[in-house]
N, C-alpha and C positions, 0 to 999 in steps of 0.2 A: 216612547214617550218622550214631552218635552223633560230635561232635569228640571225645569221652574216648579214644576209640578212637586220632586222629591218635599223641598222646605217647607209646601203649601200645605203637601200634602201630612207633617211631624208639625205642623200646630193647626189642623183642625182635629185632631187627633187630642191633644191635649186638650183644646177648650171641649171636645166632648165628653172627656175622663172630669172636668173640673166640673161641667153638667149630670156630669153621670155622678158625681160626688157630691153637687148640691140639694138633690132630690134623692137620692139615697137614703135619706134616716143616718137615723144611730146601727150599732152592729158593725157586722163585717164587715173591709173594702176590700175582699179580697177582688172582689170582681175586676175592680180598678186594674192592679195589677193584671190581673190573664186579660185580658181587654185592651192594653198599653199591649203589654209583648205581642201578641196577636197582628194586634196592628204595625206597631215595630216588624215584625216577622215579613209581614204582608208588603207594607213598603219597601224593606232590605231585596225585596224579589222582585217590587221592579226596578230599581239602580239598572240591575242587566237587562231590560229595557230602553234604558233609559239614553236616547239620540242627541247629542251638541247642536246635530246640525239643523233638530230643530228650532234652534233658538236666534234668535231675528237678530242679525248683527246689525239692524239699521238703527234694533230700538235704545232707549237708554239706561236696561240695565245693563246692555253690552258693553259699557264702561266699569261697570264695577260686577259682572257674576261671569266666572267662566265653567266652562265643566270638560277640561279635559282630564285625560286619563289618570292625573291624581286625587283630583276633585272628587272624583268618581268613588278611583278606590275610600278614599278619607271619612267618603259618606256614608257610604257601608259597613267599614272602620266602628264608626259613631254609633252608629243604629247596633250595630252588633252590640255592644260596649253596653249601650245604655238597654238592652234586653238585658242582659247580663244582670245588671244592677238592679231591674224592678225583678229579678231574685231572689238577685240578696236583699232589697228588702221589704219580701214579702219574708227570708228569713227577723229578718231584721225586730219587724214589729211592735215584738215587746217590749223592748228597750221604748220606744218611742209613747207607747202608751204607759208606762211606769208611772207609777205617783198620781194618778187621774182614779178619778172613784169610777167603779162598775159604769153607772147611768152613761160613762161618758166614756163608754168602750171604741175606738175609734174615729174617736177624735185626734185633727190633724192627719191621720196615718191617709187621707186620701190628697190632702194638698203636699205630703211625701213625697207619694206614688209617684204624681202628675208633674210637677216641676220637673226632677230631668226628661222629662221629654222635652220642655222648653229650651235645658242647657245642649239639650241634641241637636233644638233648632237652629240657634245659635253657632255652635262646632259647626254647621251641614253649609250654614255660611262662610266659617272662616277656610273652609275647604275650596270654597268658588271663589270666596273674593280675590280683585288681582288689583283691586286698587285702597290704600291708606284709608280714603274715610269708608270704606266696606268695612276693611278689616277691624278699624276699631267700630266701627257700631256693630259688627255682630262680638265681638270679644267683651264689647260693656252685656249685650244681655248673659251672653252664658255669663258673665263675673256674678253681676245682680243677682241671677237663680243664684250660684254656689256661695254667696255671701249668706243668704238664706240658710239653705238645707246645710252648711255649715254649722251652724248657729241651732241648725233645726229645736236641739231640747233643749229646749229655753231652762227648764230648771238642773241640768247640772253645770258645773264652774266651767269645767272641763270643754266643755261646747260652747261656751259663752264667751270662754278667754280666746278658745282658735279663732270664733266668725272674729272678733275685735283683733283678732291681730290680723288676721286674711280681710280681711273691711280696710285695714289701716296701712299695711303696705300697696295687697294690690288698687286704691285710689292713689297711694304714690309711684305704684308701676305707671299706672294711670297718665300721671302727668307726664311720667318719664316720655310715655308715648308719644304723645301731643305733640310736646314741645320737639321733641324729632322729627315728628312728621312738619313741622312749624318748621325748623332747617331745609329738611328738603324740598320743602316744596319755596320757598325764598330764593331756593338756588335753580330750580328746575323751571316751578310756575307751571309744576305738574301734580296731583294726584295716583295716575294710574302706570302701575310698575314697570308695565312693556312700553309707555312713551318717556317714562323718563330714562331706564335702561337703552332707550335710540341717540336721544337726546343729551347723553352724558357723553359721549365719547368725542363729542363739538362745542364743550362747556371750555369754558380758562384751567391750564393748570392751577390758576392763583384760586379760584372756586373749592379746593379740594380739599381746603381745614376747614370749611363750616361742611360740605360731603358728608368728614370723616366724622364731625362731631355731630349733628344730624344722626348719622346709621348710630354713634356709641351711644348716643342716648336714643333709640330705639332697639339696643341689643339690650341696652338694663331693662328695655319695660320686654321683652321674649321671655332673658337669662330668670325673670319676677317665675314668667308663667312656663318655664320646662322645667324651673327648679336648676340651674346652672349656680356653680360656687361661681361668685360671691353673694349669689344674690336665693339663695337656698335658706336659709335661717328663722323661717316662718312654715317651714315644712316639718318635722319631724312633729311640733308643737300643735299646727290647725291634721296631720292625720292619727295623730291620736287622742286630741278632742272630739275631728267630729263624727258622725254616724259611721257604722263603717264601710258600709256602701257610697257614701258621697266622696269618703279616702280613696276607693277604689276606682269611682268615676273621675275624680283629679289626680289618679296616677296616672291614667291610660286613655281616654277622652281628651279631655285638656291638656294633658302630655304631648300627645300627637297632634292635636292642632296647632297645634303654640311650635314643634317642629317642620311643619308642613309652612306653614308662613312664614318663621324664618329660610326654609331654604328659599321662598320665592322673592324674598328679599336681597339677602346674599345673591343666588343668579345672576339681579338686578346691579348689585355695582358690581359684579366682575366678570362682565365686562370693559370694563377700564382693565388694565394689566397692570395700571399703578396704582388702583384702589384697591386691588386684589391685594399687590403687593403688601401695603397696610396695613388690611383688614387678617389677613391670612395669622400673620403672627399674635396676636391679640385672642383670634379665635385658637390658637393653637394653648396661651394661654391659661383661657377659661378651663379648655378642653381637662388638661391634668392636670387641676385645682380641682376639678368637677371631679376625675373618676378615685383624686387621691384621697377629697374630702369625703367620699360617700359611702364608699367602702370602707376607710376605716376611722368613719365617728361610729359609724353600724356595728364594729366589734362587741363592742359593752355594751351593749344593748339589751337590756332585762324585758321589756315590750317589745310584743312582736311587730306590736303597728308601728313601732318608730322604730324598731329594724325594716317595715318593709319598705317607710318613708327613707330613712339613709341609703336601704337597696337603690330603689329611685333616683336619687340623686344619682350613683355611682353609673348606673344605663342608664341616664341622661349624659355623663358622662360618654361611654358606650357612643351614643347615638350624633354627638356632637364629633366624635371622631372624625365619623362616616361625612360630618357635611366639609370639616378640616379639609378630609378629601376627595370633597365632591364632581374633582378634575379629572377623577380615574371613570372610566367607563361603565363599570357596573355600579359607582356609588349607590345613584338614587336609587337600584332598583335594590343592594341589601341595607338600602339605610329605612327603605319600607315592608321590608320582608323579617329585619329585626322589632318594627313597632308591631307585625302581625306577631311572630313570636314571644315579646314581653306582653300583647294585648290578654294571650291565650294564658301563657306561666301566671304572670297576677290575677291574673280577676278567677285561676280559683284558687290560690291562697287565700287572697282576702274572703272568697265568699267560704271555704273552711275554717276559716277565723270569725268570721261570723257567726258561726253554722254551734263553734265552742266557746264559743263565748256566750253565747245567749243559755249556755245550756251551763256552765261551770261557773259565770257570770264575775267572768276579766278575761281580758287578751294579754295577758305577763306568758311569758315565755314559760314560766312553771303551771299553770292554767290546763297547761299539754301534756305533763309529765302524764304517762303511763297512756296516753288514747291509743294503743292500740291497741289496749283491751276493752276500752269500752267503746271502743268505733274504727276497726282495723284498718273501715275500705276510708275514713277518714285520714284518718293517719296517711292512706297509700298515697291518695292523692298530693296532702301536704308536702309529705316526700316529697312524692315526683314534681312538685313544680317548685320548691326546695332546691332538687338536684337541675332541674334546667335552670331556674335564676344563673346556679349557678357557673354552671356552659358543659357538665356531665358531656360527655358523647353519646348520640341515639336519644337526642333530645334538643326542641328546639332554641334552645338557649343559644346550643352548643351550634348550632349550623344560623343563627345571626352573629354570635364575635367573632366565628370565623373569616366570616364574610366582608366582617370590619376588618375585621384585621391585615384584610387579603387585597381590598380599598390599601389603606393606612400604607401600609408594605409598599402599593403599586410608588403613590407617592412619595415615600423612601422617607416618614414619620419616625424616622427611629426611636426617639424618645419615647415621644406617644406610644409608639408596638408596646417597646421597655415599658412604660409605666403602665399600658390595660396588663399587660400581664402578669404584674406584679398583684395589680389591683384585684383580680382577677382571683389570683390568690388565695389572697384574703378575703374571697367573698366567701370561697369554701368555707372557711373559718367559720363565719357564723349560723353560714346555712344548716351547716351540718351540727351546730350548736340545735338546731331546734328539732334537728332529725336523731338527734341522742335525745333529748326530753322527752321525744313519742316514744322511744323502741328503749331506753334503757335506764330510765328513769323510773321510780316506784310513784304510780297515781297518789296525790294526795288525799283522794276517798277511796278507798278500795272498793268499797261497798254501792260507787255511784252505782245508777244504773245505765242503762246503754244510755247513747246517744242518739234520738231521734231524723231522722230529716225527711222534711216534707221531697212528695214527690217532683215536681219541677228542680226541686235541686238535686236531688237524684242524678238525672236524667244530664243537668248538666253541666251537673262535676266526672259522670261520665264522657259526656263531648268534648270536653275539657282536658281529660286526658289521654285521650285517642289522639287526639288533635296535637296536643304533646310530642308526643309518641311516633306518629303520622308524618309532620312534620320536620322530625328529625329525624327519621327514616328513608324517605321519600319525599324528598322538597319539588322534585319536577312541576309535577299539577299547580303547586300553587306561583311558582316561579314566574309559569308559563300567564297569571292571571293575571299577574303584578304591572302596574304600570313603567 
């Protein structure tokens, strides 16, 4: 199968869902989720049969599009994330409908279910982008879609505030990206990353400041995308105000795509040792600041979505530690493995948060008090997610951190390793705070009924829990599949 058809299939699926929504009339829109979910899983299965050899190297798109193993992996990553986000959206539907009269039941749900499909297509194009123009265009497709989704609850002030902040800062980061690309093009005369890498060694040393300035601007834009310090200030407010499925999408798929693009750009500049020597200290400072800020700022949080937001900043720091150690032979695999582990445990945390918040009316940690009495299976799933995010042995999160630290030790980044160990210890404190609320705190309403969970959500929670344990205990099959 030609890899080009993967993105085309996703876009066609999104258009079909829009048509189904347009002609389905009033009432339940659950069929849109089921069609989208099955369609995404079908495209995910097709990725295993994608053959890069079928791409025409003489075609115009060859300068923009790549289907290397890393790109195929991120496509699979994005498709799986979007499928789980659709399950979350199904559980989140009552909040989207809140405030509407009975005759408008289902209004707005069709678009809420369908827009993540188009964001998925943009992220898949980002995975294959090997040209700055393609990176920019695919990034804008994703960002514009997320602008809409973040502020989708237009009757909610927090959602509108989150959308406004994301729009303003997102537009600013786009300006940095375009300006940085302009400087790099001005020096090299190229947009294609491989061509730039081939030309860099032959350039005059006098051009190094201009190249570094352009790289710095691009790094600012990608730093916003991956929520690295000091470009992370939008994260907690946007995550808390956005619909929970959208926050999960931002935390997982959007972050992963940003890291893949960052890896490609960094590898382009690292072909010149003189540039690498100047870039690495900057990346090291950003890495240390991201780990420290994300984990320490999460400690006092009383809202679970804000806690997960700051936690995502800390995890971005650990992924950046892998990028700083990219010269280590195992670094690429370690980064991708960490992304897989982060996908599983974060999606599980957001899915349980979505269900509990619908039943209790809020996502503060206090709303999870005594959850073990109302829904033992949900409490266990969230506990497993929290322990894996913290890095408890025999979970996916532990091996992810172990592999990243192994690469950093091999490259002798001792200060960053020490900071990483300290921040991991801080993470245990605030993750265990959630577990304490579920198992040791008294429920706010002792007479509240048991929380009901839909069939698709139950199946998804079970699969994610199994994956966390399986990857943590027996990672060999996954490692054999990674690029």
